C-alpha positions in Angstrom: -32.2 -17.6 9.3 -29.4 -19.9 10.3 -26.1 -19.4 8.6 -24.9 -22.7 7.4 -21.3 -23.7 8.1 -19.2 -23.6 4.9 -18.4 -27.3 5.5 -22.1 -28.1 5.1 -22.2 -26.8 1.6 -22.6 -29.5 -1.1 -19.9 -28.1 -3.4 -17.3 -26.8 -1.1 -14.0 -28.6 -1.6 -12.4 -25.2 -2.0 -13.1 -24.3 1.6 -12.4 -27.5 3.4 -8.6 -27.6 3.1 -8.4 -23.9 3.7 -9.4 -24.4 7.4 -5.8 -25.1 8.3 -4.6 -21.8 6.9 -7.0 -19.5 8.8 -7.9 -18.5 12.3 -9.7 -21.4 13.8 -11.6 -20.6 17.0 -12.8 -23.2 19.5 -16.4 -24.1 20.1 -16.5 -22.1 23.3 -16.5 -18.9 21.3 -19.0 -20.3 18.9 -21.4 -20.6 21.9 -20.6 -17.1 23.0 -21.3 -15.5 19.6 -25.0 -16.0 19.6 -27.6 -15.2 17.1 -29.2 -11.8 17.5 -31.9 -10.7 15.1 -32.9 -7.1 14.7 -34.9 -4.9 12.4 -34.1 -1.8 14.4 -32.6 1.1 12.4 -30.1 2.4 15.0 -30.1 6.0 16.0 -32.9 6.8 13.5 -30.3 7.2 10.8 -32.0 6.8 7.4 -28.5 6.4 5.9 -28.1 3.1 7.6 -29.3 0.2 5.5 -31.9 -2.2 6.9 -30.3 -4.9 4.9 -27.1 -4.6 7.0 -24.6 -7.5 7.1 -23.8 -6.8 10.7 -27.5 -6.8 11.7 -27.3 -10.5 12.5 -24.5 -12.1 14.4 -25.3 -15.7 13.7 -22.0 -17.7 14.0 -22.8 -21.1 15.4 -19.7 -23.2 14.9 -15.9 -23.1 14.6 -16.0 -23.5 10.8 -18.1 -20.4 10.3 -16.1 -18.4 12.8 -12.9 -19.4 11.0 -14.4 -18.3 7.8 -15.5 -14.9 9.2 -12.0 -14.0 10.4 -10.0 -15.4 7.5 -10.4 -12.7 4.9 -10.2 -8.9 5.2 -13.7 -7.5 4.9 -15.5 -10.8 5.4 -18.5 -10.1 7.6 -19.9 -12.1 10.5 -22.8 -13.0 8.2 -20.4 -14.8 5.9 -20.6 -12.2 3.2 -17.5 -10.8 1.4 -16.5 -7.1 1.2 -18.2 -5.8 4.3 -17.0 -3.1 6.7 -15.6 -5.7 8.9 -14.0 -3.8 11.8 -15.2 -3.5 15.4 -18.2 -5.2 16.9 -17.3 -8.2 19.0 -13.6 -7.8 18.2 -13.4 -4.3 19.7 -12.0 -5.3 23.1 -11.9 -1.7 24.3 -15.7 -1.7 24.6 -17.8 -4.0 26.9 -19.0 -6.6 24.5 -15.6 -7.2 23.0 -14.0 -7.2 26.5 -16.3 -9.9 27.7 -15.5 -12.0 24.6 -11.8 -11.5 24.8 -10.8 -14.6 26.8 -12.8 -16.8 24.4 -11.3 -14.9 21.4 -7.8 -15.7 22.8 -8.6 -19.4 22.4 -8.3 -19.0 18.6 -5.8 -21.2 17.0 -4.2 -18.9 14.5 -2.2 -20.7 11.8 -0.6 -18.3 9.5 -1.1 -18.9 5.7 1.9 -20.2 3.9 2.8 -19.5 0.3 3.2 -22.1 -2.5 6.4 -20.2 -3.6 9.5 -21.7 -2.1 11.4 -18.5 -1.6 8.5 -16.6 -0.1 9.3 -14.9 3.3 6.9 -15.3 6.3 5.6 -11.8 6.9 2.5 -12.3 9.0 2.0 -13.0 12.6 -1.0 -13.7 14.8 -1.0 -10.0 15.8 -1.4 -8.9 12.2 -4.4 -11.2 11.6 -6.1 -10.3 14.9 -5.5 -6.6 14.4 -7.0 -5.6 17.8 -5.8 -2.0 17.3 -7.7 -1.8 14.0 -10.9 -3.2 15.5 -10.7 -0.4 18.2 -9.9 2.6 16.0 -11.9 1.7 12.8 -15.1 0.8 14.6 -17.7 3.0 12.9 -20.2 2.4 15.7 -18.2 2.8 18.8 -16.1 5.9 19.6 -12.5 5.1 20.4 -12.7 8.0 22.9 -15.6 6.4 24.8 -13.8 3.3 26.0 -14.3 2.3 29.6 -10.5 2.2 29.9 -10.4 6.0 30.1 -10.2 7.2 33.7 -13.2 9.4 33.2 -16.7 9.4 34.6 -19.2 7.2 32.9 -21.4 10.2 32.0 -18.6 11.8 30.0 -17.9 8.6 28.1 -21.6 8.2 27.3 -21.6 11.7 26.0 -18.5 10.9 23.9 -20.4 7.9 22.4 -23.5 9.9 21.7 -21.4 12.6 20.0 -19.7 10.0 17.9 -23.0 8.4 16.7 -24.2 11.9 15.7 -21.0 12.6 13.9 -21.0 9.3 12.0 -24.6 9.8 11.0 -23.7 13.2 9.6 -20.7 11.8 7.7 -23.0 9.2 6.0 -25.5 11.8 5.0 -23.0 14.4 3.7 -20.3 12.1 2.2 -22.1 8.8 1.5 -20.9 5.5 2.8 -19.9 2.0 1.7 -23.2 0.2 0.7 -22.3 -3.1 -0.9 -24.6 -6.1 -0.5 -24.4 -9.6 -2.0 -27.8 -10.8 -3.1 -26.5 -14.4 -3.4 -28.7 -16.5 -1.0 -25.9 -18.9 0.1 -22.6 -18.7 1.8 -20.0 -18.3 -0.9 -16.9 -20.6 -0.9 -13.4 -19.2 -0.4 -11.0 -20.1 -3.1 -8.1 -22.3 -1.8 -4.7 -20.9 -3.0 -2.6 -23.3 -0.9 -1.0 -25.0 -3.9 -1.2 -22.1 -6.4 2.2 -20.3 -6.8 1.7 -16.5 -6.4 -2.0 -17.2 -6.0 -2.2 -17.0 -9.8 -5.3 -19.2 -10.0 -6.8 -20.0 -13.4 -10.4 -19.0 -13.8 -11.5 -22.6 -14.4 -10.2 -23.5 -10.9 -12.2 -20.9 -8.9 -15.2 -22.5 -7.2 -18.4 -22.2 -9.2 -20.1 -19.8 -6.8 -17.1 -17.8 -5.6 -17.6 -14.1 -5.8 -14.8 -13.8 -8.4 -17.0 -15.8 -10.9 -20.2 -13.9 -10.4 -20.5 -11.1 -13.0 -23.2 -9.1 -11.3 -21.3 -9.3 -8.0 -18.1 -8.0 -9.6 -19.9 -5.3 -11.5 -21.6 -4.0 -8.4 -18.3 -4.3 -6.4 -16.3 -2.2 -8.9 -19.0 0.5 -8.9 -19.0 0.7 -5.1 -15.2 0.6 -4.9 -15.0 3.6 -7.2 -17.4 5.5 -5.0 -15.2 4.7 -2.0 -12.0 5.8 -3.6 -13.7 9.0 -4.8 -15.1 9.8 -1.3 -11.7 9.5 0.4 -10.0 11.6 -2.3 -12.7 14.2 -2.0 -12.3 14.2 1.7 -8.6 14.9 1.4 -9.3 17.8 -1.0 -11.7 19.2 1.5 -9.3 18.6 4.4 -6.8 20.8 2.7 -9.3 23.6 1.9 -10.1 22.6 -1.7 -13.5 21.0 -1.4 -15.2 20.5 -4.7 -18.4 22.0 -3.5 -16.6 25.3 -2.9 -15.4 25.4 -6.5 -17.5 27.3 -9.0 -16.4 26.0 -12.4 -14.7 23.1 -14.2 -11.7 25.3 -14.7 -11.3 25.7 -10.9 -11.8 22.0 -10.4 -9.1 21.3 -13.0 -6.7 23.8 -11.4 -7.3 22.1 -8.0 -6.6 18.7 -9.5 -3.3 19.9 -10.8 -2.2 20.9 -7.3 -2.8 17.3 -6.1 -1.8 15.6 -9.3 0.0 12.3 -9.5 2.3 12.7 -12.4 2.8 9.7 -14.7 6.2 9.7 -16.4 7.6 7.6 -19.2 10.9 7.2 -17.4 11.7 6.6 -13.8 12.7 10.2 -13.3 11.0 12.9 -11.3 9.2 15.5 -13.5 10.4 19.1 -13.3 7.1 20.6 -12.0 6.2 23.0 -9.2 2.9 21.3 -8.3 1.6 17.8 -7.7 1.9 15.3 -4.8 3.7 12.4 -6.4 5.0 10.8 -9.6 5.2 7.3 -10.9 6.6 5.9 -14.0 4.1 4.4 -16.4 5.4 0.9 -15.9 5.4 1.6 -12.1 1.8 2.6 -12.1 0.7 -0.3 -14.3 2.4 -2.7 -11.8 1.1 -0.9 -8.8 -2.4 -1.3 -10.2 -1.8 -4.9 -11.1 -0.6 -5.7 -7.6 -3.7 -4.1 -6.1 -6.0 -5.9 -8.6 -4.2 -9.2 -7.8 -4.7 -8.6 -4.1 -8.4 -7.8 -4.6 -9.0 -10.9 -6.8 -7.3 -13.2 -4.2 -8.3 -11.5 -1.0 -4.5 -11.2 -0.2 -2.3 -9.0 1.9 -0.7 -5.9 0.5 2.7 -4.9 2.1 3.6 -1.2 2.2 7.0 -0.9 4.0 9.4 1.9 4.8 13.0 1.9 5.9 14.6 5.1 7.1 16.1 7.3 9.8 14.9 9.1 13.0 12.8 11.7 11.2 11.0 9.0 9.3 10.7 6.9 12.5 8.8 9.9 13.9 10.9 10.8 16.9 9.3 13.5 18.9 5.8 12.2 18.0 3.8 9.3 19.1 4.3 6.3 16.8 0.6 6.4 15.8 1.3 10.0 14.4 4.1 9.0 12.0 3.2 9.2 8.4 3.3 5.4 7.8 0.8 4.9 10.6 -1.4 7.8 9.5 -1.3 6.4 5.9 -2.5 3.1 7.4 -5.2 4.9 9.4 -6.9 5.8 6.2 -6.0 3.0 3.8 -6.4 0.1 6.1 -10.2 0.5 6.3 -10.4 1.3 2.6 -8.5 -1.8 1.5 -10.4 -3.9 4.1 -13.7 -3.1 2.3 -12.0 -4.1 -0.9 -11.1 -7.5 0.6 -7.3 -6.7 1.1 -5.4 -6.8 4.4 -3.0 -3.9 4.4 0.3 -4.4 6.3 2.0 -1.0 6.6 5.3 -1.0 8.4 7.4 1.8 9.6 10.8 0.1 10.0 12.9 3.3 10.5 15.4 3.7 13.3 17.1 6.7 14.8 20.9 7.2 14.6 21.3 4.8 11.7 20.9 4.4 8.0 19.3 1.3 6.6 22.2 -1.0 6.0 21.8 -2.9 9.3 18.4 -4.1 8.0 19.2 -4.1 4.3 21.9 -6.8 4.6 19.2 -9.1 5.9 16.3 -7.5 4.0 14.6 -10.8 3.1 13.6 -11.6 6.6 14.0 -8.2 8.4 12.0 -6.1 5.9 9.9 -9.1 4.8 7.6 -9.3 1.8 7.1 -5.9 0.2 4.7 -4.6 -2.5 5.8 -1.0 -2.1 9.2 -0.2 -0.6 10.0 3.4 0.4 13.5 4.5 1.3 13.6 7.5 3.6 17.1 7.9 5.0 18.5 10.9 3.3 20.1 12.4 6.4 22.1 9.4 7.4 22.7 7.5 4.1 23.9 9.9 1.4 26.1 7.3 -0.4 24.2 6.3 -3.5 25.8 2.8 -3.5 24.2 2.1 -0.1 20.8 3.1 -1.6 21.5 0.8 -4.5 22.2 -2.0 -2.0 18.9 -1.2 -0.3 17.0 -1.5 -3.6 18.8 -4.6 -4.8 18.3 -6.6 -1.6 14.6 -5.8 -1.6 14.3 -6.8 -5.3 16.2 -10.0 -4.9 14.5 -11.5 -1.9 11.1 -12.9 -1.2 8.1 -13.8 -3.3 7.1 -10.3 -4.4 9.0 -7.8 -6.4 8.2 -4.3 -5.0 7.5 -0.9 -6.4 10.4 1.3 -5.3 9.8 4.8 -3.9 12.6 7.3 -3.4 16.4 6.6 -3.3 19.0 6.4 -6.1 18.1 3.7 -8.6 21.6 3.6 -10.2 21.5 1.2 -13.2 18.4 -0.7 -12.2 16.6 0.0 -15.4 19.1 -2.0 -17.4 19.7 -4.5 -14.7 16.0 -5.4 -14.5 15.6 -5.7 -18.2 13.8 -2.3 -18.4 11.4 -3.4 -15.7 12.1 -0.7 -13.1 8.9 0.3 -11.2 9.7 3.6 -9.6 8.1 6.7 -8.2 8.3 9.1 -5.3 6.5 11.7 -3.3 6.8 15.3 -4.4 7.0 18.4 -2.1 3.3 19.3 -2.9 3.4 22.6 -1.0 1.4 24.4 -3.6 -1.8 22.6 -2.4 -1.3 23.8 1.2 -2.9 27.1 2.2 -0.2 29.4 3.7 -0.3 30.5 7.3 0.3 34.3 7.3 -0.4 35.1 10.9 -1.5 33.7 14.2 -5.2 34.5 13.9 -5.4 33.7 10.2 -3.7 30.3 10.8 -6.3 29.4 13.3 -9.1 30.0 10.7 -7.5 27.5 8.2 -8.8 23.9 7.9 -7.5 22.0 11.0 -5.1 19.7 9.0 -3.2 22.7 7.5 -3.2 25.1 10.4 0.4 26.3 10.9 1.7 23.7 8.5 3.1 25.9 5.8 4.1 29.4 6.9 4.9 32.6 5.1 8.6 33.3 5.6 8.1 36.3 8.0 6.0 34.2 10.4 8.0 30.9 10.1 8.1 30.6 13.8 4.4 29.8 13.9 5.1 26.5 12.0 8.2 25.4 13.8 7.1 25.7 17.4 9.0 28.9 18.2 6.2 31.4 18.5 3.8 29.7 20.9 2.0 27.3 18.5 2.9 23.7 19.5 4.9 21.8 16.9 4.1 18.5 18.4 0.8 17.1 19.7 2.2 14.1 21.5 1.5 12.5 24.8 3.3 10.1 27.1 0.3 9.0 29.0 -3.5 9.2 29.1 -5.0 8.3 32.5 -6.4 4.8 32.3 -8.8 3.2 34.7 -6.8 0.0 34.8 -3.2 1.1 35.4 -1.2 3.9 36.9 2.4 4.1 35.9 5.0 3.5 38.6 7.5 5.7 36.8 6.8 9.4 36.3 5.7 10.0 32.7 7.6 12.7 30.9 5.6 15.9 31.0 7.6 17.1 28.0 6.2 14.3 25.9 7.8 11.8 23.5 11.6 12.0 23.3 13.5 13.0 20.2 12.2 16.5 19.6 14.7 18.2 17.4 14.9 20.9 14.7 15.2 18.2 12.0 12.3 16.1 13.3 8.9 17.2 11.9 5.8 17.4 14.1 2.6 15.5 13.5 1.1 17.9 10.9 4.0 17.4 8.4 3.7 13.6 9.1 0.0 13.7 8.2 0.8 15.8 5.1 3.3 13.1 4.1 0.7 10.4 4.8 -1.8 12.1 2.6 0.6 12.2 -0.4 1.2 8.4 0.0 -2.6 7.9 0.3 -3.3 9.9 -2.9 -0.7 7.9 -4.8 -2.4 4.6 -3.7 -5.8 6.0 -4.6 -4.5 6.8 -8.1 -3.2 3.3 -8.4 -6.6 2.0 -7.2 -8.3 4.0 -10.0 -6.0 2.3 -12.5 -6.7 -1.1 -11.0 -10.4 -0.6 -11.2 -10.1 0.7 -14.8 -8.0 -2.4 -15.7 -10.6 -4.7 -14.2 -13.6 -3.0 -15.9 -11.9 -2.5 -19.3 -10.5 -6.0 -19.3 -14.0 -7.4 -18.9 -15.3 -5.1 -21.7 -12.4 -6.1 -23.9 -12.2 -9.9 -23.3 -15.4 -10.8 -21.5 -16.2 -12.1 -18.0 -14.5 -13.5 -15.9 -11.5 -11.2 -16.1 -8.8 -12.8 -18.2 -5.8 -14.0 -16.1 -3.3 -12.0 -18.1 -4.8 -8.8 -16.5 -4.0 -9.7 -13.0 -1.6 -12.6 -12.6 1.8 -11.6 -11.3 4.0 -14.7 -11.0 5.6 -14.7 -14.4 6.3 -11.0 -14.2 8.0 -11.3 -10.8 10.1 -14.3 -12.1 11.1 -12.4 -15.2 12.2 -9.3 -13.4 14.2 -11.1 -10.8 15.8 -13.4 -13.3 16.9 -10.4 -15.4 18.4 -8.8 -12.3 20.1 -11.9 -11.1 21.4 -12.9 -14.5 22.8 -9.4 -15.2 24.5 -9.0 -11.8 26.1 -12.5 -11.9 27.2 -12.3 -15.6 27.4 -9.2 -17.7 27.5 -6.8 -14.7 29.6 -9.0 -12.4 31.9 -6.9 -10.2 31.1 -3.8 -12.2 28.5 -2.1 -10.0 29.3 0.6 -7.5 27.5 -1.4 -4.9 29.9 -4.3 -5.3 33.0 -2.2 -5.4 32.0 -0.4 -2.2 30.8 -3.4 -0.2 33.6 -5.7 -1.5 36.6 -3.4 -1.3 35.9 -1.0 1.6 38.7 -1.5 4.1 36.2 -2.0 7.0 34.5 -5.0 5.3 37.1 -6.3 2.9 37.4 -10.0 3.1 33.9 -10.7 4.4 32.5 -11.1 0.9 29.7 -8.5 1.2 29.9 -7.7 -2.5 27.7 -10.8 -2.8 24.9 -8.8 -1.1 24.7 -6.8 -4.3 24.0 -10.0 -6.3 22.0 -12.3 -4.1 19.4 -12.2 -1.3 20.6 -12.3 2.3 18.6 -13.1 5.4 19.0 -11.8 9.0 18.0 -11.9 12.6 18.5 -9.1 15.1 17.8 -7.7 18.5 17.0 -4.3 17.0 13.4 -3.4 16.3 11.2 -2.8 14.5 11.5 -5.8 12.1 9.2 -7.9 10.1 7.3 -10.2 12.4 9.0 -8.8 15.5 10.2 -11.4 18.0 10.0 -14.2 15.5 13.0 -12.7 13.6 15.0 -11.8 16.7 18.2 -13.5 17.9 16.4 -14.4 21.1 13.9 -16.5 19.2 16.7 -18.6 17.7 18.8 -19.2 20.8 19.5 -22.7 22.1 19.0 -22.9 25.9 21.6 -23.7 28.5 21.4 -27.1 30.2 19.3 -25.6 33.0 16.9 -23.9 30.5 18.4 -20.4 30.8 18.0 -18.1 27.8 18.2 -14.3 27.8 14.8 -12.7 27.9 13.1 -9.4 27.5 11.5 -7.5 30.5 7.8 -8.0 31.3 5.2 -5.4 30.1 3.9 -2.9 32.7 0.4 -3.4 31.5 -1.5 -5.2 28.7 -4.3 -4.3 26.3 -4.6 -1.6 23.6 -3.5 1.9 24.2 -6.3 4.5 24.4 -6.0 7.7 22.3 -5.2 11.1 23.6 -8.2 13.4 23.5 -6.2 16.1 21.7 -6.2 13.8 18.6 -9.9 14.2 18.0 -10.7 16.1 14.8 -12.6 19.3 16.0 -16.2 19.8 15.1 -16.7 21.5 11.8 -13.5 20.2 10.3 -13.1 17.3 7.8 -12.4 13.9 9.2 -11.0 11.7 6.4 -10.8 8.7 8.6 -14.5 8.9 9.4 -15.2 9.1 5.7 -13.1 6.0 5.1 -14.7 3.8 7.8 -18.4 4.8 7.2 -20.8 2.2 5.8 -24.6 1.9 5.7 -24.5 -1.2 7.9 -26.4 -1.1 11.1 -24.5 -1.6 14.4 -24.5 -5.2 15.6 -26.8 -5.6 18.6 -24.2 -6.3 21.4 -24.4 -5.7 25.1 -22.2 -2.7 25.7 -23.7 -1.9 29.1 -21.5 -1.3 32.1 -21.5 0.4 35.5 -18.9 2.3 37.5 -17.3 0.4 40.4 -17.9 2.8 43.2 -16.1 0.4 45.6 -19.3 -1.6 46.0 -18.5 -5.2 46.7 -21.7 -6.3 44.9 -20.9 -4.3 41.8 -17.2 -5.3 42.0 -18.2 -8.9 41.2 -20.7 -8.0 38.5 -19.8 -9.0 34.9 -20.6 -5.6 33.6 -18.7 -3.5 36.2 -15.9 -1.4 34.9 -13.4 -3.2 37.1 -14.3 -6.6 35.6 -14.3 -5.2 32.1 -10.9 -3.7 32.7 -9.6 -7.1 33.8 -11.2 -8.8 30.8 -9.8 -6.4 28.3 -6.3 -6.1 29.6 -5.2 -9.2 31.5 -2.3 -11.0 29.8 -3.4 -14.1 27.9 -0.1 -15.5 26.8 1.1 -19.0 26.8 3.5 -19.5 29.7 7.1 -19.9 28.8 9.6 -22.1 30.6 11.2 -20.3 33.5 14.4 -21.9 34.5 15.8 -19.1 36.6 15.7 -21.1 39.8 17.3 -24.3 38.5 20.9 -25.1 39.0 23.2 -26.5 36.4 24.4 -30.0 37.0 26.7 -30.5 34.1 30.2 -29.4 35.2 31.2 -29.3 31.5 30.1 -25.7 31.7 33.7 -25.0 32.8 36.1 -23.9 30.0 36.3 -26.7 27.5 35.9 -27.2 23.8 32.4 -28.6 24.2 29.9 -26.2 22.7 27.3 -25.9 25.4 25.3 -22.7 25.8 26.4 -20.5 28.7 24.5 -18.5 31.2 26.4 -15.2 30.9 24.8 -13.7 27.9 22.3 -10.9 28.7 19.6 -9.3 26.5 19.7 -5.5 26.7 16.3 -4.5 25.4 13.2 -2.5 26.3 11.0 -4.6 24.0 8.1 -6.1 25.9 5.7 -7.0 23.1 5.2 -7.3 19.3 7.4 -4.9 17.4 6.9 -5.2 13.6 6.5 -1.5 12.9 2.8 -1.9 12.0 -0.3 -0.4 13.7 -0.7 -3.9 15.3 2.5 -3.3 17.3 0.8 -1.3 20.0 2.4 -3.1 22.9 6.0 -3.0 21.7 7.8 -1.2 24.5 6.1 -1.1 27.9 8.8 -1.8 30.6 7.7 -0.4 34.0 10.7 1.9 34.1 9.9 3.6 30.8 8.9 7.3 31.2 6.8 7.5 28.0 4.6 4.4 27.9 2.2 5.8 25.3 5.0 6.6 22.9 4.3 3.5 20.9 7.7 3.7 19.2 9.1 0.4 18.1 12.6 1.9 17.6 14.9 -0.1 20.0 18.5 -1.0 19.8 18.6 -4.2 21.8 21.7 -6.4 22.0 23.0 -9.7 23.2 25.8 -8.7 25.5 28.6 -11.0 26.4 32.3 -11.1 27.6 35.0 -13.6 28.3 33.0 -14.9 31.3 29.8 -15.5 29.4 30.4 -18.9 27.8 29.0 -19.9 24.5 26.0 -18.3 22.8 24.4 -20.8 20.5 22.1 -19.7 17.7 20.0 -21.8 15.3 20.5 -20.2 11.8 18.0 -21.7 9.4 18.4 -22.5 5.7 22.0 -21.5 5.0 22.6 -22.1 1.3 25.8 -20.2 0.4 27.8 -21.0 3.5 28.3 -17.3 4.5 27.4 -16.0 8.0 28.5 -12.6 9.3 27.5 -10.3 12.1 27.0 -6.7 13.2 28.8 -6.2 16.5 29.2 -3.2 18.8 32.7 -3.6 20.0 32.6 -0.3 21.9 30.1 -1.5 24.4 30.7 -0.6 28.1 33.5 -2.7 29.6 32.0 -3.1 33.1 30.4 -6.5 32.5 26.8 -7.2 31.6 24.0 -7.6 34.1 25.0 -11.2 34.7 28.8 -11.5 34.4 29.6 -8.4 36.6 28.9 -10.7 39.6 30.6 -13.8 38.1 33.7 -15.0 39.9 34.6 -17.6 37.3 33.9 -18.4 33.7 30.2 -19.2 33.2 30.0 -19.6 37.0 26.9 -21.7 36.7 24.4 -19.5 38.4 21.5 -17.7 36.6 21.0 -14.2 37.7 18.0 -12.0 37.2 18.6 -9.6 34.3 18.3 -5.8 34.6 17.6 -3.2 31.9 20.5 -0.8 32.3 20.9 2.1 29.9 24.0 1.8 27.7 26.7 4.3 28.7 29.5 5.3 26.5 31.7 8.1 27.9 35.3 8.9 26.9 37.5 6.7 24.7 36.6 3.0 24.1 38.7 0.6 26.2 40.6 -1.6 23.8 40.2 -5.3 23.7 42.9 -7.3 25.4 45.7 -8.2 23.0 44.9 -11.9 23.4 41.2 -11.4 22.6 39.8 -14.3 20.6 36.4 -15.1 19.1 35.8 -18.8 18.8 33.3 -19.9 16.1 31.6 -23.3 16.3 29.4 -24.9 13.6 27.1 -27.7 14.7 29.0 -28.3 17.9 32.5 -28.2 16.4 35.0 -25.3 16.7 35.9 -24.4 13.1 37.5 -20.9 13.4 39.2 -18.8 16.0 39.6 -15.1 15.2 42.4 -13.2 16.9 42.6 -9.6 18.0 44.7 -8.7 15.0 42.2 -10.3 12.6 39.1 -8.6 14.1 40.3 -5.1 15.0 40.2 -3.8 11.4 36.5 -4.5 11.3 35.8 -2.1 14.2 36.0 0.8 11.7 32.6 1.8 10.4 31.7 1.2 6.8 28.5 3.3 7.0 26.9 5.5 9.6 27.2 3.7 12.9 27.6 0.4 11.1 30.5 -2.2 11.5 30.3 -5.8 10.4 32.4 -8.8 11.2 33.1 -12.1 9.5 31.9 -15.4 11.1 32.1 -18.2 8.5 32.3 -18.4 4.7 32.5 -22.1 3.7 29.8 -24.0 2.0 31.4 -27.3 2.9 30.9 -26.5 6.6 27.8 -24.4 6.9 24.8 -25.3 4.9 21.2 -26.2 5.8 20.0 -25.5 9.3 23.2 -24.5 11.2 23.8 -24.4 14.9 26.2 -21.4 15.3 28.2 -21.0 18.5 30.2 -17.9 19.5 32.5 -17.6 22.5 34.7 -14.7 23.6 38.0 -15.7 25.1 40.9 -13.9 26.9 43.4 -15.3 29.3 44.6 -11.9 30.5 42.4 -11.8 33.6 43.3 -8.3 34.8 39.8 -7.4 33.7 37.8 -10.1 31.9 35.1 -7.6 31.1 37.4 -5.8 28.6 37.0 -8.8 26.3 33.4 -8.1 25.3 31.0 -7.0 22.6 27.3 -6.7 21.9 25.9 -8.8 19.2 23.0 -7.0 17.4 22.6 -8.8 14.0 23.4 -12.1 12.3 23.2 -12.4 8.5 23.5 -15.3 6.2 22.9 -16.5 2.7 
């Protein structure tokens, strides 16, 4: 049966304008994704449905392909709420590798919101989600990729083992089994012009799934089964499987250990058991958000800001609790038609204020916002600033987890949505000895130790605390720098290993599962109460968001003006007095930075907003040592006989798509070497860089001699980027290629945590940055005045101011030994707005701001004048000093710019 293009449907105005908002793939891929019919029941697995959505890959034109990739869980057969991951999009297996170049021709246009103050929070990498298609493919083992430097026979055995395991999972645990009986391709509702996507029922297309009562009833039933399966898997993973319990009393006692407590107030309950709590209003809003995302096939943003322990130092990034949370909930929400964007935006050696002061753009949109910086940010007013900035900015108003909420209940008009994770240790079986610990379920082995054997849980008695890896031998690349045999850096007594991270992740997961229960109840009961379709009042969010934000803004700018501890600290602290940062406690601020990870990675960096010098020069980041998706360490495989919650989450009854996954080893045979299915050719297909070339002006010479010292604001060539970022760094699972410089000694680390800077001195010339949409006329910066005084990689060879030659940049580690060399007494910072110098700061004016207001945080004024700086502003900064005994002493590193 031919699948009709959605544009060929008679009544499809809802789909036609949506094409511009989704991934549109050229006709070359349409020709590649050919029709394959099959009635084969793969592997003899009776648990796999013969009516499988992936059984036929029949995508014949760009319109249909655009449709298939536009919505989470939308199958290749055009049906909604499918398994969705893997298949032709898994580029770490042969069929996907062969398709990759054609896939790269996709013209990804990111959806835009109809809400004016919405913050862009998606990039192409998030929509493509190549990592997800690799690790969540229920039919292809991630450990059987041809990219492993292992014999083909071993990889084939891995694949056979995986197929056997997934068959067993389906038989023992069940699997997603949702099928739409509607004979035609359903239209996709167009939310382009609908604020908050709060569409009225009368405006949904007639045949959309949201308006089909049988479809919705069957979907809710299948969604409940999925939520229950995953929760039961977690029970079993921690040694509390329902099948092992003998009575209702034992089941109830078990449930208390894992309980999500619901409180009337936003205050943690005084209990010795349970995994999390949420205020009643918080749970209701959490459920409404999830229901809204399901009704609109929307994104759901789960974001964390924190310190080094939260960042996961000592572990691989994929092992951190936010990534492990995503490992389970991404495929769950995918089946429910929701794209989960989980971001770990924690950094070592800092609190959160460097991102908080630009939270709108740096954290991005948030549905759930988790503060985890207790070691470095103990001041409650800083936590209040974190919460206020995340509540004031963007389209969505988030659920808040953890941190001091100060007076937010009153400030939000009694609309504080708050909860937190509880310790939860009562649900974890104790390790009482070496041998006994090895007999426990895999997830809890040596996780929670009896006091007299505590060394078994902290790595001091022979049991590894970390299960990290800096490199897994690949068949396509061998590092030129020796990879650290000691594993990922940052191992410390206060940095937990991977088991505690997984434990944290499971508590976040159980909280979301509880909210999904509530959302499905709301959906079902709403239909029972008010009929079908579900009344808009059950799931619309726009009016609620507007009300909460209006309450907060009105209170802070009127009744509560200048009365909050946040305002007093950030307005009056000697280190920031005069900048006007008390306003950050009352209005949303935006930012850009060279630090990572941040929302949308490079797109919110300073580098992305730089104006080029006349010869085209702009500071750049180093090239990646290799491309493609990182393969997984074999030690991460869940051992046979132990519960694999991820496998439970990804399992469906859909048969594997019939794709050509054949390949042969190279064996240095010239004939095989050229074959399309040789490992060598597949490696090239899966990993070769497919980026759009950028302008390279390194060899061009400046011709404009106005680059000499003058008052003309022309970008100089002496500013250098000091960064190890080589790819996409947004703190999500999609950011697998963030840091891969060739000189890095732990390429598999995956960590996005990087303190990049723009480094300049009195020889560097102007740095000119385009600052968009300035409304209040305030721009300020985070600077590192204590940077090394030896000149950056460019100016250390300059003989004159901005000497007009572009030098290749190097990545040198920052060194800070002994006391900081003071700036020259005639140090000046010139500020230009739209090509005109409007302010010159002197040494005396700036030196007070070198004192830190928070842990490792110092901020500096730039401009505060609405008559000068509004709209899209071209900001110029230049360091000046006429004392030429050492021009490098007049220097700093620019890390962040903020504005409102």
